[in-house]
N, CA, C, O and the ligand as a Tripos MOL2 file, in Angstrom:
@<TRIPOS>MOLECULE
protein
  253   251    64     0     0
PROTEIN
NO_CHARGES

@<TRIPOS>ATOM
      1 N          19.3480    6.3540    8.3090 N.3       1 MET1
      2 CA         18.4520    6.3700    7.1820 C.3       1 MET1
      3 C          17.1290    5.8580    7.7370 C.2       1 MET1
      4 O          17.0870    4.7250    8.2160 O.2       1 MET1
      5 N          16.0700    6.6150    7.6990 N.am      2 PRO2
      6 CA         14.8000    6.0760    8.1640 C.3       2 PRO2
      7 C          14.2540    4.9420    7.4070 C.2       2 PRO2
      8 O          14.5010    4.8960    6.2010 O.2       2 PRO2
      9 N          13.5740    4.0590    7.9300 N.am      3 ASP3
     10 CA         12.9580    2.9710    7.4280 C.3       3 ASP3
     11 C          11.6600    3.4360    6.5650 C.2       3 ASP3
     12 O          11.3600    2.8720    5.5130 O.2       3 ASP3
     13 N          10.9890    4.4180    7.0600 N.am      4 ASP4
     14 CA          9.6370    4.7150    6.5790 C.3       4 ASP4
     15 C           9.4610    5.4260    5.2510 C.2       4 ASP4
     16 O           8.4750    6.1000    4.9560 O.2       4 ASP4
     17 N          10.6480    5.1800    4.3870 N.am      5 THR5
     18 CA         10.5600    5.5850    3.1440 C.3       5 THR5
     19 C          10.2660    4.6740    2.1700 C.2       5 THR5
     20 O          11.0150    3.6970    2.1470 O.2       5 THR5
     21 N           9.3910    4.7110    1.3610 N.am      6 LEU6
     22 CA          9.1970    3.7710    0.2820 C.3       6 LEU6
     23 C           9.5190    4.3440   -0.9710 C.2       6 LEU6
     24 O           9.4050    5.5350   -1.2600 O.2       6 LEU6
     25 N           9.9820    3.3110   -1.7960 N.am      7 ARG7
     26 CA         10.6130    3.7650   -3.0910 C.3       7 ARG7
     27 C           9.5480    3.0140   -4.2320 C.2       7 ARG7
     28 O           9.3380    1.8030   -4.2990 O.2       7 ARG7
     29 N           8.9890    3.9960   -5.0370 N.am      8 VAL8
     30 CA          8.1640    3.4870   -6.0710 C.3       8 VAL8
     31 C           8.5920    3.8610   -7.3920 C.2       8 VAL8
     32 O           9.2030    4.9210   -7.5260 O.2       8 VAL8
     33 N           8.3490    3.1180   -8.4000 N.am      9 MET9
     34 CA          8.7950    3.4990   -9.6230 C.3       9 MET9
     35 C           7.7420    3.9110  -10.5690 C.2       9 MET9
     36 O           6.7480    3.2050  -10.7370 O.2       9 MET9
     37 N           7.9330    5.1340  -11.2540 N.am     10 CYS10
     38 CA          7.0460    5.8140  -11.9860 C.3      10 CYS10
     39 C           6.5520    4.7400  -13.0370 C.2      10 CYS10
     40 O           7.3720    4.1590  -13.7470 O.2      10 CYS10
     41 N           5.2050    4.4890  -13.1230 N.am     11 PRO11
     42 CA          4.5400    3.5930  -14.1610 C.3      11 PRO11
     43 C           4.8310    4.1900  -15.4580 C.2      11 PRO11
     44 O           4.7940    3.3850  -16.3900 O.2      11 PRO11
     45 N           5.1020    5.3590  -15.7460 N.am     12 ASN12
     46 CA          5.4280    5.8640  -17.1380 C.3      12 ASN12
     47 C           6.6790    5.3390  -17.6180 C.2      12 ASN12
     48 O           7.8000    5.6210  -17.1940 O.2      12 ASN12
     49 N           6.3670    4.5320  -18.5640 N.am     13 LEU13
     50 CA          7.6070    3.9140  -19.1220 C.3      13 LEU13
     51 C           8.6320    4.7810  -19.7440 C.2      13 LEU13
     52 O           9.7650    4.3200  -19.8820 O.2      13 LEU13
     53 N           8.3440    6.0830  -20.1660 N.am     14 ALA14
     54 CA          9.1860    6.8260  -20.6500 C.3      14 ALA14
     55 C           9.9300    7.7160  -19.4210 C.2      14 ALA14
     56 O          10.6980    8.6570  -19.6200 O.2      14 ALA14
     57 N           9.5940    7.2900  -18.3450 N.am     15 CYS15
     58 CA         10.1850    8.1190  -17.1920 C.3      15 CYS15
     59 C          10.7420    7.1340  -16.3860 C.2      15 CYS15
     60 O          11.9690    7.1070  -16.2950 O.2      15 CYS15
     61 N          10.0070    6.2400  -15.7260 N.am     16 ARG16
     62 CA         10.4570    5.1760  -14.7330 C.3      16 ARG16
     63 C          11.3390    5.7550  -13.6590 C.2      16 ARG16
     64 O          12.2520    5.0350  -13.2550 O.2      16 ARG16
     65 N          11.1970    6.9210  -13.1550 N.am     17 LYS17
     66 CA         11.9600    7.5500  -12.2700 C.3      17 LYS17
     67 C          11.5800    6.7960  -10.9340 C.2      17 LYS17
     68 O          10.4300    6.4050  -10.7290 O.2      17 LYS17
     69 N          12.4390    6.6460  -10.1890 N.am     18 ILE18
     70 CA         12.4110    6.0570   -8.7190 C.3      18 ILE18
     71 C          12.0130    7.2360   -7.7280 C.2      18 ILE18
     72 O          12.7440    8.2090   -7.5420 O.2      18 ILE18
     73 N          10.9680    7.0800   -7.2040 N.am     19 LEU19
     74 CA         10.5060    8.1980   -6.3000 C.3      19 LEU19
     75 C          10.5480    7.7440   -4.8220 C.2      19 LEU19
     76 O          10.0800    6.6520   -4.4970 O.2      19 LEU19
     77 N          11.0500    8.4970   -4.0270 N.am     20 ALA20
     78 CA         11.0290    8.1270   -2.5310 C.3      20 ALA20
     79 C          10.0130    9.0410   -1.9980 C.2      20 ALA20
     80 O          10.0550   10.2710   -2.0120 O.2      20 ALA20
     81 N           9.0930    8.2790   -1.5260 N.am     21 VAL21
     82 CA          7.9170    8.7490   -0.7350 C.3      21 VAL21
     83 C           7.9190    8.3360    0.7770 C.2      21 VAL21
     84 O           8.4510    7.2930    1.1550 O.2      21 VAL21
     85 N           7.2980    9.2070    1.6110 N.am     22 PRO22
     86 CA          7.1470    8.7990    3.0040 C.3      22 PRO22
     87 C           6.1590    7.8500    3.1200 C.2      22 PRO22
     88 O           5.2470    7.7890    2.2960 O.2      22 PRO22
     89 N           6.2670    6.9170    4.2950 N.am     23 SER23
     90 CA          5.3610    5.7520    4.4870 C.3      23 SER23
     91 C           3.9100    6.4590    4.7060 C.2      23 SER23
     92 O           2.8930    5.7760    4.5900 O.2      23 SER23
     93 N           3.8500    7.6270    4.9750 N.am     24 SER24
     94 CA          2.6560    8.4000    5.3730 C.3      24 SER24
     95 C           1.8880    8.5040    4.0890 C.2      24 SER24
     96 O           0.6870    8.7730    4.1200 O.2      24 SER24
     97 N           2.4620    8.3240    3.0700 N.am     25 ALA25
     98 CA          1.6140    8.5660    1.6750 C.3      25 ALA25
     99 C           1.0770    7.3710    1.1360 C.2      25 ALA25
    100 O           0.6340    7.3130   -0.0110 O.2      25 ALA25
    101 N           1.1030    6.3060    2.0130 N.am     26 ARG26
    102 CA          0.4340    5.0010    1.8200 C.3      26 ARG26
    103 C          -1.0140    5.0680    1.3460 C.2      26 ARG26
    104 O          -1.7500    5.6510    2.1420 O.2      26 ARG26
    105 N          -1.5420    4.6540    0.3420 N.am     27 GLY27
    106 CA         -3.0050    4.7030    0.0340 C.3      27 GLY27
    107 C          -3.3100    6.1000   -0.4880 C.2      27 GLY27
    108 O          -4.4770    6.4060   -0.7300 O.2      27 GLY27
    109 N          -2.3260    6.9450   -0.6690 N.am     28 LYS28
    110 CA         -2.5260    8.0970   -1.4300 C.3      28 LYS28
    111 C          -1.9600    8.2310   -2.8170 C.2      28 LYS28
    112 O          -1.3330    7.3140   -3.3470 O.2      28 LYS28
    113 N          -2.1780    9.3230   -3.3630 N.am     29 THR29
    114 CA         -1.6320    9.4940   -4.7330 C.3      29 THR29
    115 C          -0.5710   10.6600   -4.7300 C.2      29 THR29
    116 O          -0.8120   11.7580   -4.2280 O.2      29 THR29
    117 N           0.5630   10.3460   -5.3010 N.am     30 VAL30
    118 CA          1.6460   11.2750   -5.2640 C.3      30 VAL30
    119 C           2.0420   11.5670   -6.8540 C.2      30 VAL30
    120 O           1.7210   10.7800   -7.7440 O.2      30 VAL30
    121 N           2.6550   12.5900   -7.0570 N.am     31 ARG31
    122 CA          2.9020   13.0660   -8.4720 C.3      31 ARG31
    123 C           4.4610   12.9950   -8.6300 C.2      31 ARG31
    124 O           5.3230   13.5140   -7.9200 O.2      31 ARG31
    125 N           4.6180   12.0810   -9.9350 N.am     32 CYS32
    126 CA          5.9300   12.0890  -10.2880 C.3      32 CYS32
    127 C           6.5410   13.5010  -10.4440 C.2      32 CYS32
    128 O           5.7980   14.3760  -10.8880 O.2      32 CYS32
    129 N           7.7970   13.8130  -10.1310 N.am     33 ARG33
    130 CA          8.4270   14.8480  -10.1910 C.3      33 ARG33
    131 C           8.9950   15.0310  -11.7620 C.2      33 ARG33
    132 O           9.1830   16.1430  -12.2550 O.2      33 ARG33
    133 N           9.2110   13.9190  -12.3860 N.am     34 GLY34
    134 CA          9.6650   13.8800  -13.6150 C.3      34 GLY34
    135 C           8.8300   14.1640  -14.6800 C.2      34 GLY34
    136 O           9.1500   14.9240  -15.5940 O.2      34 GLY34
    137 N           7.6570   13.5210  -14.5900 N.am     35 CYS35
    138 CA          6.6880   13.6130  -15.6250 C.3      35 CYS35
    139 C           5.2040   13.8720  -15.2620 C.2      35 CYS35
    140 O           4.2990   13.8080  -16.0940 O.2      35 CYS35
    141 N           5.0330   14.1630  -13.9830 N.am     36 SER36
    142 CA          3.7710   14.7970  -13.4380 C.3      36 SER36
    143 C           2.6450   13.6390  -13.5980 C.2      36 SER36
    144 O           1.4510   13.9250  -13.6810 O.2      36 SER36
    145 N           3.1370   12.2800  -13.6330 N.am     37 THR37
    146 CA          2.0630   11.3520  -13.6340 C.3      37 THR37
    147 C           1.7500   10.8770  -12.1280 C.2      37 THR37
    148 O           2.5830   10.6270  -11.2570 O.2      37 THR37
    149 N           0.3440   10.8150  -12.0290 N.am     38 SER38
    150 CA          0.0250   10.3810  -10.6490 C.3      38 SER38
    151 C           0.1190    8.9460  -10.4190 C.2      38 SER38
    152 O          -0.2990    8.0690  -11.1760 O.2      38 SER38
    153 N           0.7240    8.7880   -9.2750 N.am     39 ILE39
    154 CA          1.1000    7.4380   -8.9300 C.3      39 ILE39
    155 C           0.4360    7.0630   -7.4130 C.2      39 ILE39
    156 O           0.6030    7.6840   -6.3630 O.2      39 ILE39
    157 N          -0.2150    6.0810   -7.6000 N.am     40 ARG40
    158 CA         -0.9530    5.3790   -6.3850 C.3      40 ARG40
    159 C          -0.0260    4.7150   -5.6090 C.2      40 ARG40
    160 O           0.6470    3.8290   -6.1350 O.2      40 ARG40
    161 N           0.1360    5.0210   -4.3270 N.am     41 ILE41
    162 CA          1.1120    4.3530   -3.4840 C.3      41 ILE41
    163 C           0.1380    3.1830   -2.7650 C.2      41 ILE41
    164 O          -0.9100    3.3970   -2.1560 O.2      41 ILE41
    165 N           0.6650    2.1280   -2.9640 N.am     42 PRO42
    166 CA         -0.0380    1.0570   -2.4450 C.3      42 PRO42
    167 C           0.0220    0.9650   -0.8590 C.2      42 PRO42
    168 O           1.0630    1.4390   -0.4020 O.2      42 PRO42
    169 N          -0.7820    0.5060   -0.0120 N.am     43 GLY43
    170 CA         -1.0720    0.4430    1.3050 C.3      43 GLY43
    171 C          -0.1230   -0.7000    1.8290 C.2      43 GLY43
    172 O           0.5970   -1.2780    1.0150 O.2      43 GLY43
    173 N          -0.1020   -1.0050    3.0120 N.am     44 LEU44
    174 CA          0.6990   -2.0370    3.6530 C.3      44 LEU44
    175 C           0.5730   -3.1490    2.9150 C.2      44 LEU44
    176 O           1.5950   -3.5680    2.3720 O.2      44 LEU44
    177 N          -0.5160   -3.7730    2.7540 N.am     45 LYS45
    178 CA         -0.6460   -4.9780    2.0090 C.3      45 LYS45
    179 C          -1.9350   -4.8190    1.0520 C.2      45 LYS45
    180 O          -2.9710   -5.4700    1.1920 O.2      45 LYS45
    181 N          -1.7350   -3.9770    0.1910 N.am     46 SER46
    182 CA         -2.9220   -3.7090   -0.8750 C.3      46 SER46
    183 C          -4.1360   -3.1250   -0.3200 C.2      46 SER46
    184 O          -4.5560   -2.0240   -0.6790 O.2      46 SER46
    185 N          -4.7760   -3.9570    0.6720 N.am     47 GLU47
    186 CA         -5.8790   -3.6390    1.2800 C.3      47 GLU47
    187 C          -5.9220   -3.8140    2.8160 C.2      47 GLU47
    188 O          -5.5330   -4.8700    3.3160 O.2      47 GLU47
    189 N          -6.3410   -2.8990    3.4960 N.am     48 PRO48
    190 CA         -6.4650   -3.1340    4.8640 C.3      48 PRO48
    191 C          -7.2660   -4.6180    5.3210 C.2      48 PRO48
    192 O          -8.3620   -4.6570    5.8790 O.2      48 PRO48
    193 N          -6.5480   -5.6450    4.9920 N.am     49 ALA49
    194 CA         -7.0660   -6.7870    5.2260 C.3      49 ALA49
    195 C          -7.1860   -7.3530    6.8510 C.2      49 ALA49
    196 O          -6.2410   -7.4140    7.6370 O.2      49 ALA49
    197 N          -8.3520   -7.6770    7.0810 N.am     50 ARG50
    198 CA         -8.5800   -7.9160    8.4600 C.3      50 ARG50
    199 C          -8.2870   -9.5860    8.6230 C.2      50 ARG50
    200 O          -8.5960  -10.3750    7.7310 O.2      50 ARG50
    201 N          -7.7250   -9.9500    9.7360 N.am     51 PRO51
    202 CA         -7.3960  -11.2330    9.9620 C.3      51 PRO51
    203 C          -8.5710  -12.1600    9.9150 C.2      51 PRO51
    204 O          -9.6220  -11.8150   10.4560 O.2      51 PRO51
    205 N          -8.4640  -13.3380    9.2920 N.am     52 ALA52
    206 CA         -9.7760  -14.0880    9.0020 C.3      52 ALA52
    207 C         -10.1340  -14.6050   10.3790 C.2      52 ALA52
    208 O          -9.4450  -15.3820   11.0400 O.2      52 ALA52
    209 N         -11.2130  -14.1150   10.7050 N.am     53 GLU53
    210 CA        -11.7090  -14.6320   12.0870 C.3      53 GLU53
    211 C         -12.6910  -15.9380   11.9000 C.2      53 GLU53
    212 O         -13.5450  -16.0530   11.0210 O.2      53 GLU53
    213 N         -12.4370  -16.7130   12.7300 N.am     54 PRO54
    214 CA        -13.2960  -17.9910   12.6100 C.3      54 PRO54
    215 C         -14.7120  -17.6610   12.9460 C.2      54 PRO54
    216 O         -15.0020  -16.9400   13.9000 O.2      54 PRO54
    217 N         -15.6450  -18.2380   12.0920 N.am     55 PRO55
    218 CA        -17.1170  -17.8420   12.2310 C.3      55 PRO55
    219 C         -17.5840  -18.4410   13.6260 C.2      55 PRO55
    220 O         -17.1610  -19.4930   14.1050 O.2      55 PRO55
    221 N         -18.5000  -17.6220   14.1820 N.am     56 PRO56
    222 CA        -18.8720  -18.0880   15.4840 C.3      56 PRO56
    223 C         -19.4280  -19.4310   15.4280 C.2      56 PRO56
    224 O         -20.1460  -19.7630   14.4850 O.2      56 PRO56
    225 N         -19.1410  -20.2190   16.3740 N.am     57 THR57
    226 CA        -19.4500  -21.5090   16.5310 C.3      57 THR57
    227 C         -21.0240  -21.5830   16.8930 C.2      57 THR57
    228 O         -21.4180  -21.1970   17.9930 O.2      57 THR57
    229 N         -21.9290  -22.1110   15.8870 N.am     58 ALA58
    230 CA        -23.2990  -22.2130   16.3560 C.3      58 ALA58
    231 C         -23.5720  -23.4380   17.0460 C.2      58 ALA58
    232 O         -24.4140  -23.4730   17.9420 O.2      58 ALA58
    233 N         -22.8860  -24.4930   16.6730 N.am     59 ALA59
    234 CA        -23.1640  -25.5840   17.3920 C.3      59 ALA59
    235 C         -22.2170  -25.7770   18.6820 C.2      59 ALA59
    236 O         -21.0370  -26.0790   18.5020 O.2      59 ALA59
    237 N         -22.7340  -25.6020   19.9950 N.am     60 LYS60
    238 CA        -22.2150  -25.7610   21.0000 C.3      60 LYS60
    239 C         -21.9090  -27.2140   21.5000 C.2      60 LYS60
    240 O         -22.8020  -28.0610   21.4740 O.2      60 LYS60
    241 N         -20.6970  -27.4970   21.9390 N.am     61 PRO61
    242 CA        -20.5160  -28.8660   22.4520 C.3      61 PRO61
    243 C         -21.4230  -29.1260   23.6930 C.2      61 PRO61
    244 O         -21.4900  -28.3930   24.6800 O.2      61 PRO61
    245 N         -22.0810  -30.2350   23.4970 N.am     62 ALA62
    246 CA        -23.2180  -30.4920   24.6040 C.3      62 ALA62
    247 C         -22.2440  -30.8610   25.9700 C.2      62 ALA62
    248 O         -21.2700  -31.6130   25.9480 O.2      62 ALA62
    249 N         -22.6540  -30.2930   26.8890 N.am     63 ALA63
    250 CA        -21.8760  -30.5100   28.1030 C.3      63 ALA63
    251 C         -22.2240  -31.7660   28.7880 C.2      63 ALA63
    252 O         -21.6480  -32.0820   29.8290 O.2      63 ALA63
    253 ZN          7.4400    9.8520  -14.0550 Zn       64 ZN64
@<TRIPOS>BOND
     1     1     2 1
     2     2     3 1
     3     3     4 2
     4     3     5 am
     5     5     6 1
     6     6     7 1
     7     7     8 2
     8     7     9 am
     9     9    10 1
    10    10    11 1
    11    11    12 2
    12    11    13 am
    13    13    14 1
    14    14    15 1
    15    15    16 2
    16    15    17 am
    17    17    18 1
    18    18    19 1
    19    19    20 2
    20    19    21 am
    21    21    22 1
    22    22    23 1
    23    23    24 2
    24    23    25 am
    25    25    26 1
    26    26    27 1
    27    27    28 2
    28    27    29 am
    29    29    30 1
    30    30    31 1
    31    31    32 2
    32    31    33 am
    33    33    34 1
    34    34    35 1
    35    35    36 2
    36    35    37 am
    37    37    38 1
    38    38    39 1
    39    39    40 2
    40    39    41 am
    41    41    42 1
    42    42    43 1
    43    43    44 2
    44    43    45 am
    45    45    46 1
    46    46    47 1
    47    47    48 2
    48    47    49 am
    49    49    50 1
    50    50    51 1
    51    51    52 2
    52    51    53 am
    53    53    54 1
    54    54    55 1
    55    55    56 2
    56    55    57 am
    57    57    58 1
    58    58    59 1
    59    59    60 2
    60    59    61 am
    61    61    62 1
    62    62    63 1
    63    63    64 2
    64    63    65 am
    65    65    66 1
    66    66    67 1
    67    67    68 2
    68    67    69 am
    69    69    70 1
    70    70    71 1
    71    71    72 2
    72    71    73 am
    73    73    74 1
    74    74    75 1
    75    75    76 2
    76    75    77 am
    77    77    78 1
    78    78    79 1
    79    79    80 2
    80    79    81 am
    81    81    82 1
    82    82    83 1
    83    83    84 2
    84    83    85 am
    85    85    86 1
    86    86    87 1
    87    87    88 2
    88    87    89 am
    89    89    90 1
    90    90    91 1
    91    91    92 2
    92    91    93 am
    93    93    94 1
    94    94    95 1
    95    95    96 2
    96    95    97 am
    97    97    98 1
    98    98    99 1
    99    99   100 2
   100    99   101 am
   101   101   102 1
   102   102   103 1
   103   103   104 2
   104   103   105 am
   105   105   106 1
   106   106   107 1
   107   107   108 2
   108   107   109 am
   109   109   110 1
   110   110   111 1
   111   111   112 2
   112   111   113 am
   113   113   114 1
   114   114   115 1
   115   115   116 2
   116   115   117 am
   117   117   118 1
   118   118   119 1
   119   119   120 2
   120   119   121 am
   121   121   122 1
   122   122   123 1
   123   123   124 2
   124   123   125 am
   125   125   126 1
   126   126   127 1
   127   127   128 2
   128   127   129 am
   129   129   130 1
   130   130   131 1
   131   131   132 2
   132   131   133 am
   133   133   134 1
   134   134   135 1
   135   135   136 2
   136   135   137 am
   137   137   138 1
   138   138   139 1
   139   139   140 2
   140   139   141 am
   141   141   142 1
   142   142   143 1
   143   143   144 2
   144   143   145 am
   145   145   146 1
   146   146   147 1
   147   147   148 2
   148   147   149 am
   149   149   150 1
   150   150   151 1
   151   151   152 2
   152   151   153 am
   153   153   154 1
   154   154   155 1
   155   155   156 2
   156   155   157 am
   157   157   158 1
   158   158   159 1
   159   159   160 2
   160   159   161 am
   161   161   162 1
   162   162   163 1
   163   163   164 2
   164   163   165 am
   165   165   166 1
   166   166   167 1
   167   167   168 2
   168   167   169 am
   169   169   170 1
   170   170   171 1
   171   171   172 2
   172   171   173 am
   173   173   174 1
   174   174   175 1
   175   175   176 2
   176   175   177 am
   177   177   178 1
   178   178   179 1
   179   179   180 2
   180   179   181 am
   181   181   182 1
   182   182   183 1
   183   183   184 2
   184   183   185 am
   185   185   186 1
   186   186   187 1
   187   187   188 2
   188   187   189 am
   189   189   190 1
   190   190   191 1
   191   191   192 2
   192   191   193 am
   193   193   194 1
   194   194   195 1
   195   195   196 2
   196   195   197 am
   197   197   198 1
   198   198   199 1
   199   199   200 2
   200   199   201 am
   201   201   202 1
   202   202   203 1
   203   203   204 2
   204   203   205 am
   205   205   206 1
   206   206   207 1
   207   207   208 2
   208   207   209 am
   209   209   210 1
   210   210   211 1
   211   211   212 2
   212   211   213 am
   213   213   214 1
   214   214   215 1
   215   215   216 2
   216   215   217 am
   217   217   218 1
   218   218   219 1
   219   219   220 2
   220   219   221 am
   221   221   222 1
   222   222   223 1
   223   223   224 2
   224   223   225 am
   225   225   226 1
   226   226   227 1
   227   227   228 2
   228   227   229 am
   229   229   230 1
   230   230   231 1
   231   231   232 2
   232   231   233 am
   233   233   234 1
   234   234   235 1
   235   235   236 2
   236   235   237 am
   237   237   238 1
   238   238   239 1
   239   239   240 2
   240   239   241 am
   241   241   242 1
   242   242   243 1
   243   243   244 2
   244   243   245 am
   245   245   246 1
   246   246   247 1
   247   247   248 2
   248   247   249 am
   249   249   250 1
   250   250   251 1
   251   251   252 2
@<TRIPOS>SUBSTRUCTURE
     1 MET1         2 RESIDUE 1 A MET
     2 PRO2         6 RESIDUE 1 A PRO
     3 ASP3        10 RESIDUE 1 A ASP
     4 ASP4        14 RESIDUE 1 A ASP
     5 THR5        18 RESIDUE 1 A THR
     6 LEU6        22 RESIDUE 1 A LEU
     7 ARG7        26 RESIDUE 1 A ARG
     8 VAL8        30 RESIDUE 1 A VAL
     9 MET9        34 RESIDUE 1 A MET
    10 CYS10       38 RESIDUE 1 A CYS
    11 PRO11       42 RESIDUE 1 A PRO
    12 ASN12       46 RESIDUE 1 A ASN
    13 LEU13       50 RESIDUE 1 A LEU
    14 ALA14       54 RESIDUE 1 A ALA
    15 CYS15       58 RESIDUE 1 A CYS
    16 ARG16       62 RESIDUE 1 A ARG
    17 LYS17       66 RESIDUE 1 A LYS
    18 ILE18       70 RESIDUE 1 A ILE
    19 LEU19       74 RESIDUE 1 A LEU
    20 ALA20       78 RESIDUE 1 A ALA
    21 VAL21       82 RESIDUE 1 A VAL
    22 PRO22       86 RESIDUE 1 A PRO
    23 SER23       90 RESIDUE 1 A SER
    24 SER24       94 RESIDUE 1 A SER
    25 ALA25       98 RESIDUE 1 A ALA
    26 ARG26      102 RESIDUE 1 A ARG
    27 GLY27      106 RESIDUE 1 A GLY
    28 LYS28      110 RESIDUE 1 A LYS
    29 THR29      114 RESIDUE 1 A THR
    30 VAL30      118 RESIDUE 1 A VAL
    31 ARG31      122 RESIDUE 1 A ARG
    32 CYS32      126 RESIDUE 1 A CYS
    33 ARG33      130 RESIDUE 1 A ARG
    34 GLY34      134 RESIDUE 1 A GLY
    35 CYS35      138 RESIDUE 1 A CYS
    36 SER36      142 RESIDUE 1 A SER
    37 THR37      146 RESIDUE 1 A THR
    38 SER38      150 RESIDUE 1 A SER
    39 ILE39      154 RESIDUE 1 A ILE
    40 ARG40      158 RESIDUE 1 A ARG
    41 ILE41      162 RESIDUE 1 A ILE
    42 PRO42      166 RESIDUE 1 A PRO
    43 GLY43      170 RESIDUE 1 A GLY
    44 LEU44      174 RESIDUE 1 A LEU
    45 LYS45      178 RESIDUE 1 A LYS
    46 SER46      182 RESIDUE 1 A SER
    47 GLU47      186 RESIDUE 1 A GLU
    48 PRO48      190 RESIDUE 1 A PRO
    49 ALA49      194 RESIDUE 1 A ALA
    50 ARG50      198 RESIDUE 1 A ARG
    51 PRO51      202 RESIDUE 1 A PRO
    52 ALA52      206 RESIDUE 1 A ALA
    53 GLU53      210 RESIDUE 1 A GLU
    54 PRO54      214 RESIDUE 1 A PRO
    55 PRO55      218 RESIDUE 1 A PRO
    56 PRO56      222 RESIDUE 1 A PRO
    57 THR57      226 RESIDUE 1 A THR
    58 ALA58      230 RESIDUE 1 A ALA
    59 ALA59      234 RESIDUE 1 A ALA
    60 LYS60      238 RESIDUE 1 A LYS
    61 PRO61      242 RESIDUE 1 A PRO
    62 ALA62      246 RESIDUE 1 A ALA
    63 ALA63      250 RESIDUE 1 A ALA
    64 ZN64       253 GROUP 0 **** ****
């Protein structure tokens, strides 16, 4: 069983079908097969968040 399958629930309360989508569908929109509702597949962590880089130190330590 491949790990790269995501399961999303249809947001349509009258449907609520569990859809299995490939991880390649992240950030894209798929259509529910049950009710044709467009479902947005979230990315890895909502947004491509960059690791917080420390600001460049302006004050250099006096050698
Ligand atoms: Zn649906």
